[in-house]
C-alpha positions in Angstrom: 153.4 -74.9 249.3 154.7 -71.9 250.5 152.9 -68.9 251.2 153.8 -65.5 250.0 152.4 -61.9 251.0 152.1 -59.4 248.9 153.0 -56.2 250.3 151.5 -53.1 249.1 153.3 -49.5 249.9 151.1 -47.0 251.7 153.5 -44.1 250.2 150.9 -42.3 247.6 153.5 -39.6 246.8 153.9 -35.9 247.7 151.0 -34.3 249.6 149.2 -31.0 248.2 151.4 -29.1 250.4 154.7 -30.8 250.1 154.2 -30.1 246.3 153.5 -26.6 247.2 156.3 -26.4 249.1 158.3 -27.6 246.5 156.8 -25.6 243.6 157.5 -22.4 246.1 161.1 -23.3 246.6 161.8 -23.6 242.8 160.2 -20.1 242.0 162.7 -18.4 244.9 165.5 -20.4 243.1 164.5 -19.0 239.8 164.4 -15.6 241.1 167.3 -15.7 242.9 168.9 -17.1 239.6 167.3 -13.9 237.4 168.6 -11.3 239.8 172.2 -13.0 240.0 172.5 -13.5 236.3 170.5 -10.2 235.1 169.7 -11.5 231.7 168.9 -7.7 230.8 172.4 -6.6 231.8 174.2 -9.9 230.1 172.1 -9.0 226.7 173.3 -5.5 227.4 176.8 -6.1 227.4 176.8 -8.7 224.8 175.7 -5.7 222.7 178.4 -3.3 223.9 181.1 -6.1 223.3 179.6 -6.2 219.7 180.2 -1.9 219.7 183.5 -2.3 220.6 184.1 -5.1 218.1 182.6 -2.7 215.6 184.3 0.5 216.3 187.7 -1.4 216.2 187.0 -3.1 212.6 186.0 0.8 211.4 188.9 2.1 212.9 191.2 -0.2 211.1 189.1 0.1 207.8 189.4 4.1 207.9 193.0 3.8 208.9 193.8 1.8 206.0 191.7 3.8 203.6 193.4 7.0 204.7 197.1 5.8 204.0 196.0 4.1 201.1 194.3 7.2 199.3 197.1 9.1 200.9 195.7 12.9 201.0 192.0 11.6 200.0 189.2 13.3 201.6 187.4 11.8 204.7 184.3 13.5 204.0 182.8 16.8 205.0 184.0 18.6 208.2 180.6 19.9 208.9 178.9 16.8 208.8 177.5 13.9 211.6 177.1 10.7 209.5 175.0 8.5 211.5 174.5 4.5 211.2 170.8 4.7 211.4 169.2 4.7 207.9 166.6 7.3 206.9 163.3 5.1 206.0 161.9 8.2 203.5 165.2 8.1 201.7 164.9 6.6 198.4 168.3 8.0 196.6 172.1 6.4 197.3 172.8 10.2 198.1 170.8 10.0 201.4 169.6 13.2 203.3 169.9 15.2 206.3 168.1 12.7 208.3 165.0 14.6 208.4 162.5 12.5 209.6 164.7 10.5 212.4 163.7 13.3 215.1 167.4 13.6 216.0 168.6 16.5 218.7 169.6 19.6 217.3 173.2 20.5 216.1 175.0 23.8 216.4 175.7 25.8 213.2 176.6 24.9 210.9 176.7 21.1 211.7 174.3 19.0 209.6 173.3 14.9 209.7 173.6 12.6 206.9 171.7 9.3 206.7 172.0 6.7 203.7 168.9 4.9 202.5 167.5 1.8 204.0 168.9 -0.1 200.9 172.4 1.4 200.9 173.4 2.2 204.5 175.8 -1.1 204.8 177.4 -0.7 201.7 181.2 0.0 201.4 181.1 2.0 198.2 180.6 5.6 199.5 177.0 5.3 199.4 176.5 3.6 202.9 176.5 5.6 206.3 180.2 6.3 206.2 180.9 8.6 203.0 184.4 6.3 202.2 184.7 4.3 199.1 186.4 1.2 201.1 186.2 -0.6 197.4 189.9 1.1 196.7 191.5 -1.1 199.5 189.1 -4.3 199.5 191.9 -6.2 197.7 193.1 -6.4 201.3 189.9 -7.9 202.6 189.5 -5.0 205.2 186.0 -4.5 205.0 182.8 -5.8 203.0 179.8 -4.5 204.9 179.5 -1.5 207.0 178.8 -2.1 210.8 175.7 -0.8 212.2 175.1 -0.6 215.9 172.9 -3.6 217.2 169.7 -1.5 218.1 170.6 1.3 215.6 167.7 3.6 217.2 167.8 7.5 217.4 165.5 7.5 220.3 167.8 5.5 222.4 170.8 7.4 221.1 171.9 4.1 220.3 174.0 4.5 216.8 177.3 5.0 215.8 178.1 8.4 214.0 181.0 9.5 212.2 182.9 12.7 212.2 185.8 14.3 210.4 187.6 17.4 209.6 189.1 16.3 206.3 192.3 14.7 207.2 191.4 13.0 210.9 187.9 11.6 211.8 186.4 10.2 215.1 183.6 7.5 215.4 181.5 7.1 218.1 178.7 4.7 220.3 176.8 4.7 223.3 176.6 1.6 225.5 174.2 0.2 227.6 175.3 -2.0 230.3 176.8 -0.9 234.0 180.1 -3.3 233.1 181.2 -0.9 229.9 179.9 2.4 231.2 181.2 5.0 233.7 182.5 3.2 236.7 181.8 -0.2 235.2 184.3 -3.3 235.6 185.3 -2.5 232.3 185.0 1.1 231.6 185.3 2.0 227.9 183.9 5.4 227.9 185.4 7.4 230.7 189.1 6.0 229.8 189.3 6.3 226.4 190.7 9.8 226.1 187.9 11.1 224.1 185.8 14.6 224.6 182.6 12.9 226.5 183.0 10.7 229.4 179.9 9.0 228.6 180.3 8.3 225.1 182.8 5.7 223.5 185.2 7.2 221.0 187.7 6.2 218.7 189.9 7.8 215.8 192.8 10.0 215.2 191.3 13.2 216.7 188.9 12.5 219.6 186.9 15.9 220.1 185.3 16.0 216.5 181.9 15.4 217.6 179.5 18.6 217.9 177.3 17.2 220.9 177.1 14.4 223.1 174.7 11.9 221.5 174.4 10.1 224.9 173.4 12.7 226.7 171.3 14.0 223.9 169.6 11.5 222.4 168.5 9.4 225.5 167.3 12.5 227.5 164.8 13.1 224.5 162.4 10.8 225.6 161.1 10.7 222.2 158.3 8.4 221.9 157.2 9.1 218.6 158.1 11.6 215.7 155.8 11.7 212.8 156.9 14.4 210.1 154.3 13.4 207.6 156.4 14.3 204.7 156.2 10.9 202.8 154.1 12.7 199.9 152.5 9.2 199.1 150.9 6.3 200.2 149.3 5.5 203.5 152.1 4.5 206.2 153.3 7.4 208.2 156.9 6.6 209.2 158.5 7.2 212.9 161.5 8.9 213.1 162.1 7.5 216.5 161.3 3.7 215.2 158.9 3.6 217.8 155.4 3.6 216.4 154.7 3.4 212.5 151.1 4.9 212.1 148.6 4.7 209.0 146.4 7.1 207.5 142.9 6.3 207.6 140.1 8.8 205.4 139.8 10.3 202.3 142.7 11.3 199.9 142.2 15.2 199.9 145.5 16.7 199.5 147.5 17.7 196.3 149.3 14.6 196.4 147.3 11.9 198.1 147.0 12.2 202.0 149.5 15.3 201.5 150.0 18.7 200.5 152.9 21.5 200.4 155.0 21.4 203.7 156.7 24.2 205.5 160.3 25.6 205.1 162.3 23.1 203.0 159.8 20.2 203.2 158.0 19.4 200.1 154.9 17.9 201.8 152.9 17.8 205.2 149.7 15.7 205.8 146.6 17.0 204.8 143.4 16.6 206.7 140.2 17.5 205.2 138.2 18.2 208.4 135.7 15.2 207.6 137.3 12.0 208.2 140.9 12.1 207.7 143.4 10.8 210.8 146.6 9.4 211.1 146.1 6.3 213.8 149.1 5.5 216.1 149.8 2.8 218.8 148.5 4.0 222.6 150.6 5.1 224.9 150.3 5.7 229.0 151.4 9.3 229.8 153.0 10.9 233.0 154.8 14.2 232.2 154.6 14.6 228.7 155.3 16.9 225.8 153.4 17.6 222.3 154.3 19.5 219.5 153.5 19.9 215.9 154.0 22.2 213.0 150.3 23.1 211.7 148.3 25.4 209.4 144.7 25.9 209.7 141.7 28.7 209.1 139.4 26.5 211.4 138.5 26.4 215.2 137.3 23.7 217.6 133.5 23.2 219.1 134.6 24.4 222.7 137.5 25.1 225.2 137.5 21.7 226.7 140.3 19.2 225.7 137.7 16.6 224.0 136.2 19.9 222.2 139.0 21.0 220.6 139.8 20.7 216.7 142.3 17.9 217.1 146.1 17.9 216.4 146.9 15.0 218.2 144.9 13.1 220.9 143.7 10.0 222.9 140.2 10.6 223.8 137.8 8.5 225.7 133.8 9.3 225.8 132.8 9.4 229.2 133.4 11.7 232.3 136.7 11.0 235.0 138.6 9.8 231.8 142.5 9.3 232.0 142.6 11.0 228.3 144.2 14.1 227.0 143.7 16.3 223.8 145.8 19.1 222.2 144.8 20.9 219.4 142.5 24.5 218.7 139.6 25.7 220.8 136.6 27.4 219.5 138.3 31.0 220.0 141.0 29.8 217.7 143.9 29.4 220.4 146.1 26.6 220.8 144.9 24.4 224.0 146.6 21.2 225.7 144.0 19.3 228.6 143.8 16.4 230.2 141.3 14.2 232.4 139.9 13.3 234.8 138.9 16.8 235.7 139.0 18.1 232.0 140.6 21.0 232.7 141.7 23.0 229.3 145.1 25.8 229.1 144.7 27.9 226.2 147.5 30.1 224.3 147.1 33.9 224.8 147.7 33.7 220.9 145.3 32.8 218.3 146.9 30.0 216.0 144.1 29.7 213.3 145.4 32.3 210.9 146.5 30.3 207.9 150.3 30.7 208.6 152.4 28.1 209.8 152.8 27.9 213.4 154.8 25.6 215.9 152.8 24.6 218.6 153.9 22.6 221.8 152.0 21.8 224.7 153.9 20.5 228.4 152.4 18.5 231.3 153.5 18.1 234.7 152.0 14.7 236.4 153.0 16.1 240.1 151.3 19.5 240.0 149.4 19.5 236.6 150.9 22.3 235.5 150.4 22.8 231.8 152.7 25.3 229.6 151.5 26.2 226.1 154.6 27.2 223.6 153.9 29.1 220.4 156.9 29.7 217.6 159.1 28.4 220.0 158.2 30.9 223.2 155.9 30.3 225.8 153.2 32.0 225.5 150.6 30.7 228.4 150.5 28.4 231.6 147.9 27.0 233.8 147.2 24.1 236.3 144.8 21.0 235.4 144.5 17.8 237.0 147.6 16.4 239.0 149.1 12.8 239.9 146.9 10.7 237.4 148.9 8.9 234.6 147.1 9.6 231.1 146.4 5.8 229.7 144.1 7.2 227.1 142.3 5.2 224.6 143.7 2.6 222.8 145.2 4.4 220.0 146.4 8.1 219.6 145.2 9.7 216.5 146.5 13.0 214.4 144.0 15.1 213.0 140.9 14.0 215.1 139.9 11.6 218.2 137.5 9.3 219.7 135.4 11.2 221.7 131.9 11.5 220.4 132.5 15.5 220.6 135.3 15.0 217.8 136.0 17.5 215.9 138.2 16.7 213.0 141.2 18.8 212.1 141.0 21.1 208.9 144.2 21.9 207.5 147.8 20.9 207.1 150.0 19.0 210.0 153.9 18.5 210.0 156.5 17.3 212.4 154.1 15.7 215.1 156.2 14.8 218.1 155.4 13.4 221.6 158.0 13.0 224.6 157.8 10.6 227.9 159.2 14.2 229.7 159.1 17.7 229.7 160.8 19.8 227.4 162.6 23.1 228.1 162.0 26.3 227.1 165.6 26.5 225.4 164.7 23.1 223.6 161.4 23.9 222.5 162.9 27.1 221.2 165.4 25.1 219.5 163.0 22.4 217.7 161.3 25.6 216.2 164.6 27.9 215.4 165.8 24.5 213.4 162.3 23.9 211.7 162.0 21.0 213.3 
């Protein structure tokens, strides 16, 4: 009988150290791959490619329409038509984009926005004022394209301007490839008026402002017009942070009463339990603004004692929180943790008339500046160097501190920016009723 030996391998696989080495190598290679490919840049390039295609499509459709209609009008010569719909619009006639927080236009220019249900229509009720049905037998365009992101806060939207017989369409680009100096630079070489804006059309000088420069530089976290007039949803014109009402409906129309200027409504806060609840935001440099009307005052002069217009307060000492509102002396005030130093305006604002108030804060120096009705009113130095993380939410009309003094009156066009607006920008917001 032949004897056989069974051989057993002593190789038990990878050791723990070997496995860790392999994992580390894979991680390094993954990072190299990510940095090499840069997925975010690739996605931005893809969106830019879509923008180029969209504007080429629109250019062809408008040119065909212009020829087909002979001397027909291409729209109003003092209107910027934009591709972002206004969420508060229900009529197919559209509106002036009041809830979108767009940068100011020089006189006599105005904006036009279509409704969410109509903005891609090709019958003249869409974001372009042209009835393409007259040329649709040529299969030119069936749906109006909109920017892949279509956000006013980022400046990523399409615009259309005309002098009646000629036109221009514009778009912003995101990627380095298609931007100024990129390998496929389409913005500085299009012979347009603005070197950082993609412009196409028959006259490339009709756009009244550089939307690439203006809109992104606003760094708009949120713009809440509070002009809905019904319901509990509070729309955000920046498309970043839609809010919701909480409390008792004490206005003449639910949570709303008469607004200022041309606004039919503004948010009415009963001084008891009303608030608009928003998502939290971490702030460094920032600006907060609102139109408001009240005859009431806060309980003290520190930011957590204010009758709050907007805040993100935390109960307790040395908190990185903030409050913007009316103090016990009837002055507009802004303050932050950790020191709780709060700077008041020199002017009383609880007069029962509409007031446009803003406060700015510079992280590096702690400088706080108050503006009343478009003019700088007071400055002071608060706590410097800290990021204002705030609470788990931002509130309009009250705070989460135990000293919470709820706003009693009306608030409209509340805004929050992640940078310090200049005096001229704040003056422009006041002048334009924004």
